[in-house]
N, C-alpha and C positions, 0 to 999 in steps of 0.2 A: 504494500500500500504506500510505503514511503516513496518508491519510484514512481508510482502512478500519480500520486498527489503532489510530488515534489516537496514533501514535508520531511523534516528530520525524523529518523526512526528512534524512538525512545522506548527503552525496555525497562520494566519494573520487576526486580527480582534477580535471582542468580542465573547467570547465563547457562550454566551446566554444559550442554553440548553445542550451544551457539558460539560463534566466534565473535570477539569484541569488535572487530573491524566491520561487521555487518550492521552495527548500530552506532548512532551518534552519541547517545548517552545511556548509561545503565544506572538506574536508581536502586540503591540497596539499603538495607537497614543494619548491616553488620560493619562495625568499625574496621575490622581486619581487612575488609575489601577496599578501603578508601584509597589506597595507593595504586590500585590497578588502573590502567588506562581507561578513560571514558566513564569512570565510576564516580557517583555522587552519593554520599551517605545522607539519609533522610530518616525522620521518624516514620514508623509504620502508620497506616491509616488507623483511626480510632473512632468509635462511635461515642466516646465520652467527650462532652462539650465543656471546655474549661472556661468559657465566657461567663457563665453565671458566678463561678467562684471568683474570677478576677474582677468582675464588676462589683462584687460585694466587698472587695478589698482584701479578702482572705488570700494570703500567699503573695501579695504584691510586694516585691523587692525585699523579702525577709531573708536575712542571713542567719542561719542556724549554726550553733557551735556549742562548745562546753558551757559558755556563760549564758547562752540563749538556746537551750534545746527545744525542739518542737514538743508540743504538749501531746499530740496524738499522731502516731506513726502507722500508716498502712503497711502491712507485711504481706506481700504477694508471693505465695509459695508454689513453685512449679514442681518439677520432678525429673526423673530420668528421661533423657532424650538421646539422640544420636551422638552428640558430643559431650554429654554430661551423664555422670552416674553418681548418685549420692548413696553413701553408706549410712548405716544406723548411727555411727559416730558423728558424721556430718550433721545429722538431724539433732543429735544430743548437743552438739556445739551451738547450733542455732537456738535451742531451748535455753541453754545457759546464757547466751547473749541476751535473750529476751528478759530473763530473770535479772541479770546484771544491769541492763539498761534501765529497768524499772527501779531497782534498788538504788543505783548510784545517781540517776538523773530524773527519776520520777516519770519516765516515759510511759505513756498509755498506748497499748497496742490494739490494732484492728487487723486481724489476720484472716486470710482467705487461702484455702488450698485450691488446686486446679485438677483437671482430669488426669494429669500425670503424677500428682502427688501420691505417694504410696501410703499404705495403711499405718506404717510406723509413725510418720509425722502427723497424719490426721488424728490418730488415736492419742498421741502425746498432747496435741493442742486441745483436743476435746477434753482431756483430763484436766489441763490447766484451766480451761474455761469453766468447767464444772466446779473446781475448787475456788475460783475467783482469785487466783494468785498471779503474781508477776505483772499486774496491770493489764492483763488480757481482757479488755472491755468488750470486744466483739470477736467472735470466731464464726466464720462462715465455712462450713464443711462442704466441699463440692459434692461429696458422695451423697449428701441428702438435699442440698440446695440446688445443685445443677448450675447451669451457665447463667450469665446475666447479672451477677451479684456485684461486680466490681464498681459500678457507678456509686453505690452507697459507700464503699470504702473511700473512693476518691473524693466524694463530697464531704466526708467527715474528717479526712486526714490533713495534717499540716505538712507532712512529708511522706514519701513512699520509699520503702525498701523492698527490693525483689531479689529472688534467688538468681544465680548466675546463668541458669539455663534460659532465661527470658531475654529476648532481644529488646533493645530500647524502645 
């Protein structure tokens, strides 16, 4: 179509079997591909609209740090994927981090698992939520809630933390 219309050929995603010289621009979401010819790193499309949050002033130019920690942090938990594999110890370290962050900085957590989250982390977070410990104010278990729950995390959080298996 680029030849027929005389328009530049723009491809979104990883080229895989296509050759980069066949396209003018490749839009990707992975930082590690930024140095490849014709590649531009961009945020992935999202159905979450940040405009209401920004319009209300929440999150506008706030710099968080040790002296000014966020009050409520969304924790988006993925799971095993092609490039990532989490062990039980990895999940235990995350749980310790949540405990420590609450104890040392008063952080309140809003956690959600995903379709790839294993039962180990799901069960551990459900137990934390049931005990009301470590500042886990909200726990959304994908196994029972299903898809479409992230907008409520984004709407209530001052900052977002996500596991490494997620693309930006």
